[in-house]
PyMOL CGO cylinders between C-alpha atoms (Angstrom):
from pymol import cmd
from pymol.cgo import CYLINDER

trace = [
    CYLINDER, 0.08, 0.04, -0.31, 1.86, 3.01, -0.99, 0.3, 1, 1, 1, 1, 1, 1,
    CYLINDER, 1.86, 3.01, -0.99, 2.08, 6.04, 1.53, 0.3, 1, 1, 1, 1, 1, 1,
    CYLINDER, 2.08, 6.04, 1.53, -0.17, 9.44, 0.69, 0.3, 1, 1, 1, 1, 1, 1,
    CYLINDER, -0.17, 9.44, 0.69, 2.08, 12.60, 0.03, 0.3, 1, 1, 1, 1, 1, 1,
    CYLINDER, 2.08, 12.60, 0.03, 2.96, 14.39, 2.50, 0.3, 1, 1, 1, 1, 1, 1,
    CYLINDER, 2.96, 14.39, 2.50, 0.79, 18.51, 2.48, 0.3, 1, 1, 1, 1, 1, 1,
    CYLINDER, 0.79, 18.51, 2.48, 3.69, 21.22, 3.60, 0.3, 1, 1, 1, 1, 1, 1,
    CYLINDER, 3.69, 21.22, 3.60, 2.38, 24.88, 4.36, 0.3, 1, 1, 1, 1, 1, 1,
    CYLINDER, 2.38, 24.88, 4.36, 4.53, 27.81, 4.79, 0.3, 1, 1, 1, 1, 1, 1,
    CYLINDER, 4.53, 27.81, 4.79, 3.65, 29.93, 7.64, 0.3, 1, 1, 1, 1, 1, 1,
    CYLINDER, 3.65, 29.93, 7.64, 3.49, 33.00, 4.92, 0.3, 1, 1, 1, 1, 1, 1,
    CYLINDER, 3.49, 33.00, 4.92, 1.52, 31.24, 2.66, 0.3, 1, 1, 1, 1, 1, 1,
    CYLINDER, 1.52, 31.24, 2.66, -1.23, 31.12, 5.97, 0.3, 1, 1, 1, 1, 1, 1,
    CYLINDER, -1.23, 31.12, 5.97, -4.73, 33.50, 6.07, 0.3, 1, 1, 1, 1, 1, 1,
    CYLINDER, -4.73, 33.50, 6.07, -4.23, 35.78, 9.30, 0.3, 1, 1, 1, 1, 1, 1,
    CYLINDER, -4.23, 35.78, 9.30, -7.25, 34.71, 10.40, 0.3, 1, 1, 1, 1, 1, 1,
    CYLINDER, -7.25, 34.71, 10.40, -5.86, 31.10, 10.73, 0.3, 1, 1, 1, 1, 1, 1,
    CYLINDER, -5.86, 31.10, 10.73, -2.28, 32.51, 12.69, 0.3, 1, 1, 1, 1, 1, 1,
    CYLINDER, -2.28, 32.51, 12.69, -4.83, 33.42, 14.68, 0.3, 1, 1, 1, 1, 1, 1,
    CYLINDER, -4.83, 33.42, 14.68, -6.23, 29.93, 15.94, 0.3, 1, 1, 1, 1, 1, 1,
    CYLINDER, -6.23, 29.93, 15.94, -2.55, 28.84, 16.99, 0.3, 1, 1, 1, 1, 1, 1,
    CYLINDER, -2.55, 28.84, 16.99, -2.40, 28.20, 20.37, 0.3, 1, 1, 1, 1, 1, 1,
    CYLINDER, -2.40, 28.20, 20.37, 1.20, 27.91, 21.71, 0.3, 1, 1, 1, 1, 1, 1,
    CYLINDER, 1.20, 27.91, 21.71, -0.22, 25.12, 24.08, 0.3, 1, 1, 1, 1, 1, 1,
    CYLINDER, -0.22, 25.12, 24.08, -0.55, 22.83, 20.44, 0.3, 1, 1, 1, 1, 1, 1,
    CYLINDER, -0.55, 22.83, 20.44, 3.96, 22.66, 20.60, 0.3, 1, 1, 1, 1, 1, 1,
    CYLINDER, 3.96, 22.66, 20.60, 2.85, 21.21, 24.65, 0.3, 1, 1, 1, 1, 1, 1,
    CYLINDER, 2.85, 21.21, 24.65, 1.50, 18.30, 23.64, 0.3, 1, 1, 1, 1, 1, 1,
    CYLINDER, 1.50, 18.30, 23.64, 3.93, 16.30, 21.35, 0.3, 1, 1, 1, 1, 1, 1,
    CYLINDER, 3.93, 16.30, 21.35, 4.14, 12.86, 21.43, 0.3, 1, 1, 1, 1, 1, 1,
    CYLINDER, 4.14, 12.86, 21.43, 2.09, 9.40, 20.54, 0.3, 1, 1, 1, 1, 1, 1,
    CYLINDER, 2.09, 9.40, 20.54, -1.61, 9.13, 21.89, 0.3, 1, 1, 1, 1, 1, 1,
    CYLINDER, -1.61, 9.13, 21.89, -3.97, 6.32, 21.22, 0.3, 1, 1, 1, 1, 1, 1,
    CYLINDER, -3.97, 6.32, 21.22, -4.14, 2.23, 20.56, 0.3, 1, 1, 1, 1, 1, 1,
    CYLINDER, -4.14, 2.23, 20.56, -3.34, 1.37, 17.20, 0.3, 1, 1, 1, 1, 1, 1,
    CYLINDER, -3.34, 1.37, 17.20, -4.87, -1.73, 18.09, 0.3, 1, 1, 1, 1, 1, 1,
    CYLINDER, -4.87, -1.73, 18.09, -8.11, -0.45, 19.05, 0.3, 1, 1, 1, 1, 1, 1,
    CYLINDER, -8.11, -0.45, 19.05, -9.35, -0.38, 15.47, 0.3, 1, 1, 1, 1, 1, 1,
    CYLINDER, -9.35, -0.38, 15.47, -9.38, -1.93, 12.40, 0.3, 1, 1, 1, 1, 1, 1,
    CYLINDER, -9.38, -1.93, 12.40, -9.17, 0.17, 9.80, 0.3, 1, 1, 1, 1, 1, 1,
    CYLINDER, -9.17, 0.17, 9.80, -6.65, 2.29, 11.61, 0.3, 1, 1, 1, 1, 1, 1,
    CYLINDER, -6.65, 2.29, 11.61, -7.01, 6.08, 11.65, 0.3, 1, 1, 1, 1, 1, 1,
    CYLINDER, -7.01, 6.08, 11.65, -3.27, 7.72, 12.27, 0.3, 1, 1, 1, 1, 1, 1,
    CYLINDER, -3.27, 7.72, 12.27, -3.28, 11.43, 12.33, 0.3, 1, 1, 1, 1, 1, 1,
    CYLINDER, -3.28, 11.43, 12.33, 0.36, 12.92, 12.44, 0.3, 1, 1, 1, 1, 1, 1,
    CYLINDER, 0.36, 12.92, 12.44, 1.49, 16.08, 12.73, 0.3, 1, 1, 1, 1, 1, 1,
    CYLINDER, 1.49, 16.08, 12.73, 4.82, 17.80, 12.43, 0.3, 1, 1, 1, 1, 1, 1,
    CYLINDER, 4.82, 17.80, 12.43, 4.74, 21.21, 13.51, 0.3, 1, 1, 1, 1, 1, 1,
    CYLINDER, 4.74, 21.21, 13.51, 8.22, 23.96, 12.79, 0.3, 1, 1, 1, 1, 1, 1,
    CYLINDER, 8.22, 23.96, 12.79, 9.06, 26.76, 14.42, 0.3, 1, 1, 1, 1, 1, 1,
    CYLINDER, 9.06, 26.76, 14.42, 11.66, 28.60, 15.54, 0.3, 1, 1, 1, 1, 1, 1,
    CYLINDER, 11.66, 28.60, 15.54, 12.66, 26.95, 18.80, 0.3, 1, 1, 1, 1, 1, 1,
    CYLINDER, 12.66, 26.95, 18.80, 12.12, 23.19, 16.93, 0.3, 1, 1, 1, 1, 1, 1,
    CYLINDER, 12.12, 23.19, 16.93, 10.21, 20.88, 15.73, 0.3, 1, 1, 1, 1, 1, 1,
    CYLINDER, 10.21, 20.88, 15.73, 6.91, 19.74, 17.72, 0.3, 1, 1, 1, 1, 1, 1,
    CYLINDER, 6.91, 19.74, 17.72, 5.06, 15.89, 16.43, 0.3, 1, 1, 1, 1, 1, 1,
    CYLINDER, 5.06, 15.89, 16.43, 2.02, 14.92, 17.49, 0.3, 1, 1, 1, 1, 1, 1,
    CYLINDER, 2.02, 14.92, 17.49, 0.50, 11.67, 16.40, 0.3, 1, 1, 1, 1, 1, 1,
    CYLINDER, 0.50, 11.67, 16.40, -3.21, 10.68, 17.39, 0.3, 1, 1, 1, 1, 1, 1,
    CYLINDER, -3.21, 10.68, 17.39, -4.06, 6.89, 16.63, 0.3, 1, 1, 1, 1, 1, 1,
    CYLINDER, -4.06, 6.89, 16.63, -7.76, 5.58, 16.48, 0.3, 1, 1, 1, 1, 1, 1,
    CYLINDER, -7.76, 5.58, 16.48, -8.94, 9.60, 16.98, 0.3, 1, 1, 1, 1, 1, 1,
    CYLINDER, -8.94, 9.60, 16.98, -12.49, 9.35, 17.11, 0.3, 1, 1, 1, 1, 1, 1,
    CYLINDER, -12.49, 9.35, 17.11, -12.18, 6.07, 19.67, 0.3, 1, 1, 1, 1, 1, 1,
    CYLINDER, -12.18, 6.07, 19.67, -9.67, 7.87, 21.93, 0.3, 1, 1, 1, 1, 1, 1,
    CYLINDER, -9.67, 7.87, 21.93, -12.09, 10.89, 22.04, 0.3, 1, 1, 1, 1, 1, 1,
    CYLINDER, -12.09, 10.89, 22.04, -15.20, 8.31, 23.40, 0.3, 1, 1, 1, 1, 1, 1,
    CYLINDER, -15.20, 8.31, 23.40, -11.96, 6.63, 25.89, 0.3, 1, 1, 1, 1, 1, 1,
    CYLINDER, -11.96, 6.63, 25.89, -10.56, 9.57, 27.47, 0.3, 1, 1, 1, 1, 1, 1,
    CYLINDER, -10.56, 9.57, 27.47, -11.30, 12.30, 29.33, 0.3, 1, 1, 1, 1, 1, 1,
    CYLINDER, -11.30, 12.30, 29.33, -8.63, 14.68, 28.23, 0.3, 1, 1, 1, 1, 1, 1,
    CYLINDER, -8.63, 14.68, 28.23, -8.97, 18.70, 27.30, 0.3, 1, 1, 1, 1, 1, 1,
    CYLINDER, -8.97, 18.70, 27.30, -5.98, 17.89, 24.68, 0.3, 1, 1, 1, 1, 1, 1,
    CYLINDER, -5.98, 17.89, 24.68, -7.77, 15.38, 22.57, 0.3, 1, 1, 1, 1, 1, 1,
    CYLINDER, -7.77, 15.38, 22.57, -10.92, 17.16, 22.73, 0.3, 1, 1, 1, 1, 1, 1,
    CYLINDER, -10.92, 17.16, 22.73, -9.41, 20.50, 21.76, 0.3, 1, 1, 1, 1, 1, 1,
    CYLINDER, -9.41, 20.50, 21.76, -6.86, 19.11, 18.78, 0.3, 1, 1, 1, 1, 1, 1,
    CYLINDER, -6.86, 19.11, 18.78, -10.00, 17.05, 17.19, 0.3, 1, 1, 1, 1, 1, 1,
    CYLINDER, -10.00, 17.05, 17.19, -12.24, 19.34, 15.90, 0.3, 1, 1, 1, 1, 1, 1,
    CYLINDER, -12.24, 19.34, 15.90, -14.99, 18.95, 13.39, 0.3, 1, 1, 1, 1, 1, 1,
    CYLINDER, -14.99, 18.95, 13.39, -15.05, 15.00, 14.57, 0.3, 1, 1, 1, 1, 1, 1,
    CYLINDER, -15.05, 15.00, 14.57, -18.07, 15.58, 17.03, 0.3, 1, 1, 1, 1, 1, 1,
    CYLINDER, -18.07, 15.58, 17.03, -19.78, 18.50, 18.08, 0.3, 1, 1, 1, 1, 1, 1,
    CYLINDER, -19.78, 18.50, 18.08, -18.55, 19.92, 21.30, 0.3, 1, 1, 1, 1, 1, 1,
    CYLINDER, -18.55, 19.92, 21.30, -21.42, 18.76, 22.82, 0.3, 1, 1, 1, 1, 1, 1,
    CYLINDER, -21.42, 18.76, 22.82, -21.00, 14.88, 22.27, 0.3, 1, 1, 1, 1, 1, 1,
    CYLINDER, -21.00, 14.88, 22.27, -18.05, 14.50, 24.18, 0.3, 1, 1, 1, 1, 1, 1,
    CYLINDER, -18.05, 14.50, 24.18, -16.30, 12.21, 25.44, 0.3, 1, 1, 1, 1, 1, 1,
    CYLINDER, -16.30, 12.21, 25.44, -18.75, 10.14, 27.21, 0.3, 1, 1, 1, 1, 1, 1,
    CYLINDER, -18.75, 10.14, 27.21, -21.91, 10.27, 24.36, 0.3, 1, 1, 1, 1, 1, 1,
    CYLINDER, -21.91, 10.27, 24.36, -23.79, 13.31, 23.09, 0.3, 1, 1, 1, 1, 1, 1,
    CYLINDER, -23.79, 13.31, 23.09, -25.94, 15.33, 25.60, 0.3, 1, 1, 1, 1, 1, 1,
    CYLINDER, -25.94, 15.33, 25.60, -28.78, 17.90, 25.18, 0.3, 1, 1, 1, 1, 1, 1,
    CYLINDER, -28.78, 17.90, 25.18, -27.47, 20.58, 23.31, 0.3, 1, 1, 1, 1, 1, 1,
]
cmd.load_cgo(trace, "trace")
């Protein structure tokens, strides 16, 4: 099975409204989360942030499963668009 091409976006190419969303807290989240054996097929997210102080890598396996299995603010913050905020982490509640 082939690899998907990497998508690289330089900071200078990002619109100002996207840069305004940047949270320095994200740089503290480097590491690996999730269980690669938790789902089939596997879901794999790999984010690499290069900045003036170095490189931060964030790898998350089976993010959707991880959202339901953990009460982690870091996981919720890095999973926008997967589920509405009211559905995380223990199932949907009335809005």
